[in-house]
C-alpha positions, 0 to 999 in steps of 0.5 A: 802443186807439190812441195819437194826437198832437193839435196845437191852435192856441192861438187856437182851443184853447177851441173845439177842446177844447169840441168834443172834451169832448162826445165822451166818448171821449178820454183825455188823457195828461199830458205831465208828471205831476210838474209842479204844476197851479199852474205850468201855463199855464191855472192862472189860469183854473182859479183864477178858476172856483174863486173864482166857485164859492165865491161861488156856494156862498155865494149858495146858502147864502143861498138855503137860508137864505131858503128859496128853491127851487132847481131842479136840472138833471136833463138835463145834455146839454140844458144842454150844448147850451144852452151851445153855442147861447148861445156860438155866438150871441154875436158875441164870442170864445167864451172871453170868456163867462167874463169876462161871467159873472165880472163879473155874479157879482162884482157880484151877490155884492158887492151881496148881501154888502153887504145881508147885512152891513146885515141883520146890523147892523140885527139887532144894533141891534134886539137892543140896543134890545130889551135896553135896553127890557127893562133899563128894564122889568125893572129897574123890576119888580125894584127897585120905588120904588128904581128912580129916585134923586136926580140926584146919585146917578145913578152910584151909586144910593141905596136906603132900606133902611127901606122894605124894598124889597130883601128879600134885603139885611139891613135897616140903620138909616138910609140907606146908599149902594149901587152898581148894576150892571145889564145883560143876560147869556146865560141859559146863563151866568147861574148861573156869573155869579151864583156868581162875583158871590157869591164876589167880593163875599163875599156882600155883594151882592144879585142878581136876574134876569128872562128876556127873552122868547125870541122877541124877540132873534134871532141876527145870523148866523141869523134862525131861531135865537133867543137867550135872555137875562136882565136882571140887577141887582146891588146892592152897598155902596160910596160911589163908582164907583172902589172895589175891588168895582166894578173887580172886577165890571167885569172879570167883566162884560168876561169874560162879554161882558155889556152894561151899562146905566144907570137913568134919573134919574126917571119923566119921563126913563124914559118919554121913554127908552121912547118913544125906544126904541120909535120906534127899534125901529119904524124898525129893523124897517122897515129890516129888512123893506126890506133883507130884500125887497132880498135876496130880490129878488137871490136871486129872480134866481138862483132863476128858471128862464129860457127854454131852460133846465131849472134855476135860474140859480144851478145853470146858472151853477154847472154852466157854471163846472164845465164851464169849469174842467174844460175848462182842466184838460184844456188843462193836460195839453197842452204849450204851445210858442209859439202851438201846444198839443201833446198825446197822447191815447188813443182807443178803436178807431173813435173817431178818426173822431168826433174828426176830424169834431169838428175839422172842425166847429170850422172850420165853426162858427167861421169864421176860426179854425184847427182842430186836427190828429190824427196817429197815433203810436207810444206813448211810454214803457213805460206800457201803454194804459189799460183801458176797459170799456163798462158799462150799468145792469146791469154797472156795479155788478159792474164796480165790485166788480172795480175796487175791488180793482184795474183789469185790465191792458189787454186782460186778461180782465175778471173783471167779466163773470163776476162778474155771474153768480157773485157773486149765485149765491154770495150766494144759496148763503149766504143761501138761504131761500125766504121771505127770498130772496123778500123780497129779490127783491120789493125788487129788482123794486120798484126796477127797475119803479118806478125813475123814480118813486123817482128823482124822489122824496125816498125813501131808496130812491133811493140803492139804485137804482144797484144795483137789478139786483144786488139783483134777481139776489141775491134770485133766487138766494137764492130759488132756493137756498132751494128747493134746501135746501127752507127757508122761514124754517126750515120745510120745504115738502112741495110734491111729496110726501115719498118717506118714510112712518112705520111702527111700529118692530119692537122699540119702546123706548116705546109708539107709536114710529115710524120713517121708511122709504122708500116705494119705492127708485126714489122720488126727490124731484123738486126740492130736498131731501125735507122729511122730512130736516128732521124727523128727529133727524139733520137737522143732521148730514145738512144740514151734511154736504150743505152742506159738500160742496156748498160744496167742489164749488162752490169747486173749480169756481170756482177751476179756472175762474180757473186756466183764465182764466189759461191763456186770458190766456197764450194771448192774449198769446202768453206760452208760458212762463206757459202751459206752465210755470205754467198746465198744471202748476197745473191738473194739480196742482189737478185731482189734489188737490182735483179728485180730492176732488170726484170722490170726493164725487160718486162717493160720492153716486151709490152707494146705501149703504142697508143698508151705511152702516157700509161707506161710506168717509169722504172726509176719511179717504181724502184724509188717507191719500192724503198720509200713507199712499200705496199703502196698500190702502183699507179700506173701499174706495169701489169695487173691492177697494181696491188699484186705488183706492190705486194711483189715489190714489198716481198722483194724489199723484205727479203733483201733487208732480211739478208743484211743481218745474215751477212753480218752476224752469223759468220763472226759468231761461228768463227769466234766459237770455233776459235774458242774451241781451238784455243781451249783444246790447245790450252788443254794439250799445253796443260797436260804437257806441262804436268808431265814435265813437272812430274818428271823433272821437279816436284813442284807444289800444286799451288804454283801449278794452279797459278801458272794455269790461271795466268795462261787461261787469262792470257788466252781469254784476252786473245779471244776477245781481241780476235772476235773484235777483229773478226766482227769489224772485218765483217761489218766492213765487208757487209757495208762494202757489199750493200753500198757497193751494189748501188755504186757498182751498178751506177758505175756500169752506166759508163758503158752508156756515157762513153758510148754517148760521148763517142757517138756525139763526137763522131756526129760533131766531126761529121757535121762540122767537117763533111756535112757542109761540103756534101750539102753544098754541091758544085765546085765550092762544095767539092773544095769544102769537102776536100778540106773538110775530109782532111780535117775530119780524118785527122780529128777522127784518128787523133781523138776517136781512134787514139784518145777514145780507144785509150779511154774505153780501155781504161774504163773497161779495166776499171769495171773488171778490177773494181766492180767485177773482181771484188765480188769474189777475188782476194788477189793476195796470192803470189806467182810461181816464178819458174827457174828458166834460162830461156826467160831470163836470156830472152829478157836480156836478148832484146836490145835496149833502146837509147 
C-alpha cells in the first residue's frame, strides 16, 4: 500500500474525479474527519442530489401506484460508459449536465404534483357527489312519504306520526314537529355514533342507517383502496333549529367529521337534484379519466427505455444522481486552497500506473482543461495504512465472517484464508449425517449450477446465491463426516461388510442369547465406523467417547495453528520480543499440557486392549493426577512400568509452569527499558534545542535553566512509571487470558461432540417415533402408519434438522473461529480499504428495495 498526494485544479475537479472513480483502486483520506459534511465546499451539490433523489422516489411511488413496469439496471458498468459518452458528446462543461437534469426533473415533478393534486380534488368531489346522491336515495327509502315536507318546515322537518311511517317512534295523537339530522359516516364509526346519539338524547331519537355500495367511494390518497360509508338519518323532537339537542348533535357530528346534508322540499326538486348530481358525476368521471391519462403519459416517459440504455429513464436518472452525489462526496475529502484541491490517497501496489494513465486521459479527452498531479509522499500521522483484500465469489462470504469480528491489521495474517477451509469442516463435524449432509450438498450444487437463472427470477433462493459456495462446502463436509460416523439419518450403512459376527453365548442368561465377536483380529473396517457399533447396548457410550476425544484433538490442532500464526506474524514484523517471550513459551505451554493430552488419546487408540479392558487407564485420570499428584507412579500405566510415564508427566508439568513467568515478566520489563531510553534521548534532544534557543535569543541565568530541566525531568519520570504500570497490567491480563483460556477454549471445542450428539439423537427420535412402527408393523395398517409417519418425519426433519440445526451449527462454528481460534493471533483493530468506486455504489442502489 502506497501513500500519495493528489493535486487537482478546481476547474477540472469534476473531470479528474470522474476518471479516478472508475478505477476502483483509490482510498481517499479525509483531511479533517471532525469537520461536518455540511461545512465542506461541495455540500450544496450533495444537497441538490439528495433533493432530486427524493423527487424521483415520489415519482417511483406514483409509477408503482399506476402499476408501471420499471426496468432496473443489471449492468452498471455499461451505464457508466453510457454516461461518460453522453457527457463527452455535449459541447458544454461536464459538470453542468447536473443542472440540465435538475431542471428537467423539477419541471416534470411539478407537473406530476399538480396533476396528482387535481386527481385528489376530483376524487374528493366525486365522493361528495356520490354521498349526496346516496343521501337522497337512501333517505327516501328510510323515511318513505315523510321524506318531503312543506316548505315552511324544510329546516326542521314535519312528520305525521298517525301515518306510522316511523315505526320505532311511539305513536302520539296529533301532529308533532321533529328535527332531521341526515349525513354520511364511516361504517366503522357507525356503532359508536349510534350509542352516543342514544345517550345524548336519552333515547328520545330515532336513528337508522343504510350502507353505501362499497365500490363507489374511493380513498383520495389511494385509488385502489375503498372506503365503506353509511347514510344515517336521525329524527328527534324539537320545534326549532337552536334547541339544546340540536347543538349537542352538531358537536357530535363535528367530532366524528361526518358530512351533513338537507332533504329537498318536494319530489320535483328531488328529481331535479338527482339529475344535477348525475350530470356532475359524469363530468367528474370524464375529468378523472383525462387527468389519469395525463399522469400516465408523464409516467410513461420515466418508464421508457431509451436507445443506448439498459434500464428505465427513472432508474437511469436515479443512478446518475447517485453517481454525482458520490463524486462530490469524494471531492469533499480534499482540502481547497484557492483554485486548487489538495488531497491524500492510499493506493495498492502498482495502482499508481493506472492513476497516472487516468490523469493523462483527462487532458486528452477534455482539451483545454488542466489535469491533476500524483506525488508519492511519506504517510502523515501515526495511523497505519488500510487493509485491502481481493475477494471473489468463493472467498467473499468467509472474509465477511472475519470482517464482522474485526478487520485485520495492515499486512497481518488474514484469518479469512484459513476460514475457507476450517469453517465448513467444523460445521460438518457438528452436522455430520450422510442424508442431511447430502441434502445440503444438493442445495449448494443447485445454487452454483443454476445461479444465473435464479438471479433473474423472483425466487427466494436469490438471496442465498451470495453464499452458495459456502453452502456447497458445508454440505460436502457434513456428507463426508457422516460417512466417518456411518450415520444415515440415525441408520448405519453396512457398505464394506462388518468385521463382527454373532455367535451363541457360552453361559446364556436366556434362550438364544447372542454376542458380537470379531471375525479376525486383523480385520479393520475400511472407512468410517463399523456399523455393528450402532447395534450394541453400549452404542451411546462408545460414540460419545469417540466424538468427545475427536473434538478435543481437532480443537487442540486448531488452536495450536492459531498460536503458530502468531509466531509467523511476529517474524514478519520483526517483533522479536513477542516471538521469543510470547510465541515460544505459549506454544511450549500448550504442547506440554493439551498437546500431551492429545498424545495420550492417540497412543491409547493404537494399543489393542482386547481382553484387558480393565487395565486401560483413563486419560482424564492421568491428566488430573499430572496436576494433583505429580511424580506418583501411574497405575495402571499406559506404557512401561508407570514410573517413566510419571516422570515424563512431571517434566511436562514443570516446563509448562516455567513458561508462565516467561510470558508474564520479560516483555513489560524490556518495553519499559526501551521506553526509558527513548524518553531519555528525547529529553536530551529537547535540552540541546532549548539551550541553543536560549543562547541565541536571550541571556538567561543558569539557575533558571536548571529549574526548567528539573521540571521536565520530573514530568518525564512520572510518565515512565505510569506507562510501565499500563504495560504490566496489560501483560498480566494477556497471561491470565492465555493460561485460563487454554482450558476454557479446549473445553469449548467439546461443542463439536455435543452438537453432533444432539443431531444424531434427534434424527433417531424422529425415525423411531415416525417410521419404525410402520416399518416393523407390516400389512395394510403398517402401510397407513408409514405413510402418515413419513409425512410427519419429513416435516420434522426439514423444520428441526435442516433449518434450526443448520443455523445452530453455523453459529457454533462461527463462535469457534471468533473466540477460540482468532484470539490466539488476531488483533482485529485494522480498518478497511474503502475504494472509490462508481460501480460499487451504483450496484448497491440498482437493486430495488423490497416493500
